[in-house]
VEXNUPA-364566 format. One record per residue (C-alpha): residue number from 1; residue in one letter; chain; x, y, z. Coordinates in steps of 0.2 Angstrom, whole numbers, plus 2048, in hexadecimal, padded with zeros to 3 digits. Last residue first. Layout:
residues N
<r lumti="NUM" tilum="A" seba="A" x="X" y="Y" z="Z"/>
...
END
This chain:
residues 85
<r lumti="85" tilum="A" seba="A" x="80D" y="79B" z="830"/>
<r lumti="84" tilum="N" seba="A" x="81A" y="796" z="823"/>
<r lumti="83" tilum="R" seba="A" x="811" y="79F" z="815"/>
<r lumti="82" tilum="I" seba="A" x="80F" y="7AF" z="820"/>
<r lumti="81" tilum="R" seba="A" x="821" y="7AF" z="824"/>
<r lumti="80" tilum="K" seba="A" x="826" y="7AE" z="812"/>
<r lumti="79" tilum="K" seba="A" x="81A" y="7BC" z="80E"/>
<r lumti="78" tilum="W" seba="A" x="822" y="7C7" z="81C"/>
<r lumti="77" tilum="R" seba="A" x="833" y="7C3" z="816"/>
<r lumti="76" tilum="R" seba="A" x="82F" y="7C7" z="804"/>
<r lumti="75" tilum="Y" seba="A" x="826" y="7D8" z="80A"/>
<r lumti="74" tilum="A" seba="A" x="835" y="7DD" z="814"/>
<r lumti="73" tilum="N" seba="A" x="841" y="7DA" z="805"/>
<r lumti="72" tilum="A" seba="A" x="835" y="7E4" z="7FA"/>
<r lumti="71" tilum="I" seba="A" x="835" y="7F2" z="807"/>
<r lumti="70" tilum="E" seba="A" x="848" y="7F3" z="809"/>
<r lumti="69" tilum="K" seba="A" x="84A" y="7F2" z="7F6"/>
<r lumti="68" tilum="R" seba="A" x="83E" y="800" z="7F3"/>
<r lumti="67" tilum="E" seba="A" x="845" y="80A" z="801"/>
<r lumti="66" tilum="K" seba="A" x="857" y="809" z="7F9"/>
<r lumti="65" tilum="K" seba="A" x="84F" y="80D" z="7E8"/>
<r lumti="64" tilum="T" seba="A" x="849" y="81D" z="7EF"/>
<r lumti="63" tilum="E" seba="A" x="838" y="826" z="7F1"/>
<r lumti="62" tilum="I" seba="A" x="82C" y="819" z="7F8"/>
<r lumti="61" tilum="L" seba="A" x="819" y="818" z="7FA"/>
<r lumti="60" tilum="S" seba="A" x="814" y="816" z="7E7"/>
<r lumti="59" tilum="Y" seba="A" x="821" y="808" z="7E5"/>
<r lumti="58" tilum="I" seba="A" x="819" y="7FE" z="7F2"/>
<r lumti="57" tilum="I" seba="A" x="807" y="800" z="7EB"/>
<r lumti="56" tilum="E" seba="A" x="80E" y="7FB" z="7DA"/>
<r lumti="55" tilum="E" seba="A" x="817" y="7EC" z="7E2"/>
<r lumti="54" tilum="I" seba="A" x="807" y="7E6" z="7EA"/>
<r lumti="53" tilum="G" seba="A" x="7FD" y="7E7" z="7DA"/>
<r lumti="52" tilum="I" seba="A" x="7ED" y="7F2" z="7D9"/>
<r lumti="51" tilum="G" seba="A" x="7DE" y="7E7" z="7D9"/>
<r lumti="50" tilum="T" seba="A" x="7D5" y="7F3" z="7E5"/>
<r lumti="49" tilum="C" seba="A" x="7D0" y="7E9" z="7F4"/>
<r lumti="48" tilum="K" seba="A" x="7DD" y="7DB" z="7F2"/>
<r lumti="47" tilum="S" seba="A" x="7EB" y="7E7" z="7EF"/>
<r lumti="46" tilum="L" seba="A" x="7E6" y="7F2" z="7FE"/>
<r lumti="45" tilum="E" seba="A" x="7E5" y="7E3" z="809"/>
<r lumti="44" tilum="V" seba="A" x="7F7" y="7DE" z="804"/>
<r lumti="43" tilum="I" seba="A" x="7FC" y="7F0" z="807"/>
<r lumti="42" tilum="S" seba="A" x="7F3" y="7F0" z="818"/>
<r lumti="41" tilum="E" seba="A" x="7FC" y="7E0" z="81D"/>
<r lumti="40" tilum="L" seba="A" x="80D" y="7E8" z="818"/>
<r lumti="39" tilum="T" seba="A" x="809" y="7F7" z="823"/>
<r lumti="38" tilum="P" seba="A" x="803" y="807" z="81B"/>
<r lumti="37" tilum="R" seba="A" x="80F" y="816" z="81A"/>
<r lumti="36" tilum="R" seba="A" x="80D" y="826" z="824"/>
<r lumti="35" tilum="Y" seba="A" x="80E" y="838" z="821"/>
<r lumti="34" tilum="G" seba="A" x="80F" y="836" z="80E"/>
<r lumti="33" tilum="S" seba="A" x="7FF" y="840" z="80C"/>
<r lumti="32" tilum="C" seba="A" x="7F6" y="832" z="803"/>
<r lumti="31" tilum="W" seba="A" x="7FB" y="825" z="810"/>
<r lumti="30" tilum="N" seba="A" x="7F6" y="831" z="81F"/>
<r lumti="29" tilum="G" seba="A" x="7E5" y="834" z="817"/>
<r lumti="28" tilum="I" seba="A" x="7E2" y="822" z="814"/>
<r lumti="27" tilum="M" seba="A" x="7E6" y="81E" z="826"/>
<r lumti="26" tilum="S" seba="A" x="7DC" y="82D" z="82D"/>
<r lumti="25" tilum="R" seba="A" x="7CD" y="828" z="823"/>
<r lumti="24" tilum="N" seba="A" x="7CC" y="816" z="828"/>
<r lumti="23" tilum="F" seba="A" x="7D1" y="806" z="820"/>
<r lumti="22" tilum="S" seba="A" x="7CE" y="7F3" z="823"/>
<r lumti="21" tilum="P" seba="A" x="7BB" y="7F5" z="822"/>
<r lumti="20" tilum="Y" seba="A" x="7BC" y="7F8" z="810"/>
<r lumti="19" tilum="K" seba="A" x="7AF" y="806" z="80A"/>
<r lumti="18" tilum="L" seba="A" x="7BC" y="813" z="80F"/>
<r lumti="17" tilum="L" seba="A" x="7C7" y="80F" z="801"/>
<r lumti="16" tilum="D" seba="A" x="7BC" y="818" z="7F4"/>
<r lumti="15" tilum="R" seba="A" x="7BD" y="827" z="800"/>
<r lumti="14" tilum="Q" seba="A" x="7CF" y="829" z="7FB"/>
<r lumti="13" tilum="R" seba="A" x="7CB" y="829" z="7E9"/>
<r lumti="12" tilum="L" seba="A" x="7CE" y="81C" z="7DC"/>
<r lumti="11" tilum="N" seba="A" x="7CF" y="81D" z="7C9"/>
<r lumti="10" tilum="N" seba="A" x="7DE" y="812" z="7C9"/>
<r lumti="9" tilum="K" seba="A" x="7EA" y="820" z="7C4"/>
<r lumti="8" tilum="A" seba="A" x="7E1" y="82B" z="7D1"/>
<r lumti="7" tilum="L" seba="A" x="7E5" y="81E" z="7DF"/>
<r lumti="6" tilum="L" seba="A" x="7F7" y="81D" z="7D9"/>
<r lumti="5" tilum="E" seba="A" x="7F8" y="830" z="7D9"/>
<r lumti="4" tilum="K" seba="A" x="7F3" y="830" z="7EB"/>
<r lumti="3" tilum="F" seba="A" x="800" y="823" z="7EF"/>
<r lumti="2" tilum="N" seba="A" x="80E" y="82C" z="7E7"/>
<r lumti="1" tilum="M" seba="A" x="815" y="82B" z="7D5"/>
END
């Protein structure tokens, strides 16, 4: 499942995300097309705004198990860094 499919699964459209000031049309379009991926900060914000789990968002953005592991590890490091700040 890709990011666009994840939005559809959760009854969301790209334009639904535009009501949140953290996101713009270009960003969302790039994520849905797979051209770019959101930052970890954007993933957390997406989760807060939509109620979609962080892991579910991450899995929609990646294609291989190796990528999943790398991104999950980066997320854990980021979360630890935020807690210690």
